[in-house]
C-alpha positions in Angstrom: 13.1 -4.1 -26.1 11.7 -1.0 -24.3 12.4 2.2 -26.6 12.4 5.6 -25.1 11.6 8.4 -26.8 11.4 11.7 -24.9 10.3 14.7 -26.6 11.9 13.8 -30.0 12.0 15.9 -33.0 11.8 13.6 -36.0 12.8 15.9 -39.3 12.6 13.6 -42.7 14.4 15.4 -45.1 14.4 13.9 -48.8 15.9 15.7 -51.8 15.5 14.2 -55.4 17.6 15.8 -58.3 16.0 14.8 -61.6 18.2 16.2 -64.7 16.9 16.6 -68.1 19.4 17.0 -70.7 23.3 17.1 -70.3 24.2 19.2 -67.7 21.3 22.0 -66.9 20.5 22.7 -63.6 17.9 24.3 -64.1 16.1 21.1 -64.8 16.6 20.0 -61.1 13.8 20.0 -58.4 14.1 19.8 -54.8 11.2 18.4 -52.7 10.8 17.9 -48.9 8.2 16.9 -46.2 7.3 19.5 -43.5 9.0 19.0 -40.2 7.2 16.3 -38.2 7.1 16.8 -33.8 6.7 13.8 -32.1 6.0 14.4 -28.7 5.8 12.5 -25.3 7.5 9.2 -25.0 7.2 5.3 -25.6 7.6 2.6 -23.3 6.5 -1.2 -23.2 5.0 -1.8 -19.7 4.2 -5.5 -20.3 6.9 -6.7 -17.8 6.2 -3.8 -14.9 2.8 -4.9 -14.9 3.5 -8.7 -14.5 6.0 -7.8 -12.0 4.2 -5.3 -9.6 1.3 -7.8 -10.5 3.2 -11.1 -9.4 6.0 -10.2 -7.2 4.6 -7.1 -5.6 0.7 -7.7 -5.2 0.2 -11.5 -5.1 3.4 -12.1 -3.1 2.6 -9.7 -1.0 -0.9 -11.3 -0.1 0.4 -14.6 0.0 2.8 -13.7 2.7 -0.2 -11.7 4.7 -2.0 -15.0 4.6 1.3 -17.2 5.6 1.2 -14.5 8.4 -2.2 -14.8 9.3 -1.9 -18.6 9.9 1.1 -18.5 11.9 -1.1 -15.7 13.9 -3.6 -18.2 14.3 -1.9 -21.1 15.5 -0.2 -18.6 18.0 -3.3 -17.8 19.7 -4.3 -21.6 20.0 -0.8 -22.0 21.5 -1.6 -19.0 23.9 -5.0 -21.0 25.0 -2.9 -23.7 25.3 0.1 -22.9 27.5 -1.3 -19.7 29.0 2.5 -18.2 30.0 4.0 -15.0 28.8 6.3 -16.9 26.4 3.0 -17.8 24.3 1.8 -14.0 24.8 4.5 -12.5 23.4 5.0 -14.9 20.5 1.1 -14.0 19.8 1.9 -10.3 20.2 4.7 -11.0 17.5 2.8 -12.8 15.3 0.1 -10.2 15.1 3.0 -7.2 14.2 4.5 -9.7 11.9 0.8 -10.1 10.0 0.3 -6.2 10.3 3.6 -5.3 8.3 2.2 -7.1 4.8 -1.3 -5.5 5.3 0.0 -2.1 5.9 2.3 -2.3 2.9 -0.6 -3.7 0.9 -2.4 -0.4 1.5 -0.4 1.1 -1.6 -2.9 -1.0 -3.8 -6.2 -1.3 -2.2 -8.0 -2.1 -5.3 -9.7 -5.2 -6.6 -10.9 -7.8 -4.3 -9.5 -6.2 -1.4 -12.2 -3.6 -2.0 -15.1 -5.3 -4.1 -15.3 -8.2 -1.4 -15.2 -5.8 1.5 -11.9 -7.7 2.8 -10.4 -4.2 3.9 -13.2 -3.4 6.4 -13.2 -7.0 7.6 -9.5 -7.0 8.7 -9.2 -3.3 9.8 -11.8 -1.4 10.8 -11.1 1.4 12.9 -11.9 2.5 15.7 -12.6 -0.6 17.5 -16.1 -0.3 19.0 -14.8 -1.5 22.5 -18.1 -1.0 24.0 -19.5 -3.8 22.0 -16.4 -5.8 22.5 -16.6 -5.8 25.8 -20.2 -6.5 26.0 -19.6 -10.0 24.2 -16.8 -10.7 26.5 -19.2 -10.5 28.9 -21.8 -12.3 27.6 -22.6 -16.0 27.3 -21.8 -16.0 23.3 -20.1 -18.9 22.0 -16.9 -17.8 20.4 -16.5 -19.6 17.4 -15.3 -18.8 14.0 -18.8 -19.0 12.4 -20.3 -17.0 14.9 -17.3 -14.3 14.8 -17.7 -13.5 10.8 -21.0 -12.5 11.2 -20.3 -10.2 13.8 -20.1 -6.3 12.8 -16.9 -5.6 11.4 -15.8 -3.4 14.5 -15.4 -6.3 16.7 -13.2 -8.1 14.6 -10.1 -8.1 12.7 -6.6 -6.5 13.3 -7.8 -4.1 16.1 -10.1 -6.5 18.0 -7.0 -9.0 18.1 -4.7 -5.8 19.0 -6.7 -4.7 22.1 -7.2 -8.5 23.2 -3.4 -9.1 23.1 -1.8 -5.8 24.3 -4.6 -4.0 26.6 -5.8 -0.7 26.2 -2.4 1.1 25.2 -3.1 4.1 27.9 -0.2 3.1 30.2 1.6 0.8 28.0 1.5 -1.6 25.6 2.8 -4.9 27.3 -0.1 -6.9 28.6 0.9 -9.4 31.1 -0.6 -13.2 30.6 -2.1 -12.3 34.4 -4.4 -9.4 32.5 -5.8 -12.0 30.0 -8.4 -14.0 30.8 -9.7 -17.2 29.3 -12.5 -15.8 27.6 -10.4 -13.4 25.6 -8.2 -15.8 24.4 -11.1 -17.9 23.2 -12.4 -14.5 21.3 -9.1 -14.2 20.0 -8.7 -17.6 18.4 -12.0 -17.2 16.8 -11.0 -13.8 15.3 -7.7 -15.0 14.1 -9.4 -17.9 12.3 -11.8 -15.7 10.9 -8.7 -13.2 9.9 -6.9 -15.9 8.0 -10.3 -16.9 6.2 -10.3 -13.6 4.7 -6.6 -13.3 3.7 -7.0 -16.8 2.2 -9.9 -15.3 0.2 -7.9 -12.4 -1.0 -5.3 -14.6 -2.2 -7.7 -17.1 -4.0 -9.3 -13.7 -5.6 -6.3 -12.5 -7.3 -5.0 -16.0 -8.4 -8.2 -18.4 -8.9 -11.4 -16.4 -9.2 -11.8 -12.7 -8.6 -15.6 -13.0 -7.0 -17.4 -16.4 -8.9 -16.1 -19.4 -10.7 -16.7 -17.9 -14.0 -15.0 -15.0 -13.4 -11.1 -14.8 -13.8 -8.3 -14.2 -11.2 -8.4 -10.6 -11.0 -4.5 -10.4 -11.7 -5.9 -11.6 -15.2 -7.6 -8.3 -15.5 -4.2 -6.8 -15.0 -2.0 -8.9 -17.2 -4.1 -9.2 -20.2 -5.7 -5.5 -20.4 -8.2 -5.2 -23.0 -11.0 -5.7 -20.6 -14.0 -4.5 -18.4 -11.8 -3.3 -16.0 -8.6 -2.0 -18.1 -9.1 -1.1 -21.6 -5.5 -1.1 -21.8 -2.0 -0.7 -20.2 -2.7 3.0 -19.5 -5.6 1.8 -17.1 -3.4 -0.3 -15.2 -0.8 2.4 -14.7 -3.3 4.6 -13.7 -4.6 2.2 -11.0 -1.0 1.6 -9.7 -0.3 5.4 -9.6 -3.7 6.4 -8.1 -3.1 3.6 -5.7 0.3 5.0 -3.9 -1.5 8.9 -4.3 -3.9 7.2 -2.3 -1.9 5.8 0.5 0.1 9.0 0.8 -2.9 11.3 1.3 -4.2 8.9 3.9 -1.4 8.5 5.8 -0.2 12.2 5.8 -3.8 13.9 5.7 -5.6 11.3 7.6 -3.8 8.9 9.8 -1.0 11.5 11.1 -2.7 15.0 10.5 -6.0 14.2 12.1 -5.1 12.9 15.4 -2.1 15.6 15.1 -4.8 18.3 15.2 -3.9 22.0 14.7 -2.3 22.5 18.3 -1.2 20.2 21.2 -4.5 21.3 22.9 -6.8 20.0 20.1 -4.3 16.3 19.4 -6.8 13.7 20.0 -5.2 10.4 21.0 -8.6 8.2 20.3 -7.9 8.8 16.5 -4.7 7.0 16.5 -4.8 4.0 14.8 -2.8 0.9 16.4 -2.5 2.9 19.5 -2.7 -0.2 21.8 0.3 -1.8 20.4 1.8 1.6 20.1 2.5 0.2 16.4 1.2 3.4 14.6 4.6 4.9 13.6 5.7 1.3 12.1 2.0 1.1 10.1 2.8 4.6 9.1 6.2 3.7 7.8 5.1 0.4 6.3 2.5 2.4 4.3 5.1 4.2 2.7 7.3 1.3 2.2 4.3 -0.5 0.2 4.8 2.7 -2.1 8.2 2.4 -2.2 7.8 -1.2 -3.3 5.4 -0.6 -6.3 7.9 2.2 -7.2 10.8 0.3 -7.6 8.9 -3.3 -8.0 10.1 -5.5 -5.7 10.5 -6.1 -1.7 14.1 -6.1 -1.5 17.0 -4.6 -3.4 17.9 -8.0 -4.7 14.8 -7.8 -7.5 16.1 -5.4 -10.6 12.6 -6.3 -12.3 10.7 -3.1 -13.1 8.4 -1.1 -10.9 6.7 2.5 -11.5 10.2 4.2 -11.5 10.8 2.4 -15.1 7.8 4.1 -16.5 8.5 7.4 -15.2 12.5 7.0 -15.8 11.1 6.6 -19.7 9.4 9.9 -19.5 11.4 11.8 -17.3 14.6 10.7 -15.4 14.7 13.6 -13.2 11.5 13.1 -12.1 11.7 9.7 -11.3 14.9 10.4 -9.0 12.7 13.4 -7.3 10.0 10.7 -6.7 12.5 8.3 -5.2 14.3 10.9 -3.3 11.0 12.0 -1.8 9.8 8.4 -1.0 13.1 7.8 0.9 12.5 11.1 2.8 9.0 10.6 3.6 9.6 7.1 5.3 12.5 8.7 7.3 10.8 11.6 8.7 8.1 9.0 9.6 11.0 6.9 11.3 12.4 9.9 13.0 9.1 11.1 14.8 9.4 8.7 17.6 13.0 10.5 18.5 15.8 9.4 20.7 13.5 8.0 23.6 11.1 6.0 21.1 8.1 7.9 21.8 4.8 6.4 20.7 2.9 8.6 18.2 0.1 8.9 20.6 2.3 10.6 23.0 4.2 12.5 20.3 1.3 14.3 19.4 1.0 15.8 22.8 4.3 16.4 23.2 6.4 19.8 21.6 9.5 18.4 20.3 7.5 15.6 18.7 5.1 17.9 17.3 7.9 19.4 15.3 8.8 15.9 13.8 5.3 15.1 13.2 5.0 18.4 10.9 8.3 17.6 9.3 6.7 14.2 8.2 3.2 15.7 7.2 5.5 18.1 5.0 7.4 15.6 3.3 4.3 13.3 2.7 2.8 16.5 1.4 5.8 17.2 -1.2 5.7 13.5 -2.5 1.8 13.7 -2.9 1.8 17.0 -4.7 4.6 15.4 -7.0 2.8 12.7 -8.0 -0.2 14.3 -8.8 1.3 17.4 -10.0 3.9 15.9 -12.3 3.8 11.9 -12.3 0.1 12.0 -13.2 0.2 14.7 -16.4 3.3 12.2 -17.3 1.0 9.6 -17.8 -0.9 11.5 -20.6 2.1 11.9 -22.6 2.8 7.8 -22.9 2.5 6.9 -26.4 1.2 3.2 -25.9 
């Protein structure tokens, strides 16, 4: 049972009438306690923490790992068949895995950070010079070798470059443009990628770092440990996570290549530019925020997310955050316009830049609400 006490004033009034003698009112007395004001709100966050941990974070990493396995198999099929259909299937497998990684950036904490899995999977920019040198060398491409390469020549963006081409003219590399050497490197990268995604799942559900360390999810589910002293620490971690990605998308991933004018826009800073998947990445980042906020990947799950916590303290604020999340996703999706313009082109287009600014503004409003209203609300929580 969750009890909400929002700026409640509790008044306790006790009166005692004591009569001495038959009917004299002079012998009566009244006593009362002073008015006591209880501020803030109460909320039992146990179910919320369990739901976000199990149904959003762990499930999301397990889906990423599953998609990574599909991607690895697709690269093996590509080398075996060397046809357009196999290449298209591998390209789609890359995009499918990308969805769950980008959504998971709303909670980049724990093993994904401490085990350096983030840079192993998603270092940007890609070191194309070193990659091309490796492809031109006699180096054997195996998982054992590639996992020891610099992060700048493995992970998502190495596979993206190999699968889609350089992204300057188009994002539909043909099978005739792909060498066997590239396929072999792609297979090794995909295998290493899957090894890292499996390690991420294992760290959350088996052991965070070593055999004698518990699964990382246990730190969240049973606060009162050296990582989270109470449920408050877990809620702060979750809120800081969503603030972090909103800031990164609005002020980093979008704003940095956008520049201050069309002349200063820099396409070299656009992440996922080879596949023209940038706008989908940005949108999925904020969908990840929505997942944590609602506590679900779909409308079918009515288990609590951060929305329930915020509603307990301020229902109007919860509604505001939800509206701003939806508006930010819609604004990012609208950047492509009617002609489905990729982000790397939109930053150089007058109408595209107007749409981009709208998205930046929407993200800024969401970030301000989270920082200036949601964060202070946490301090009003009565554990």
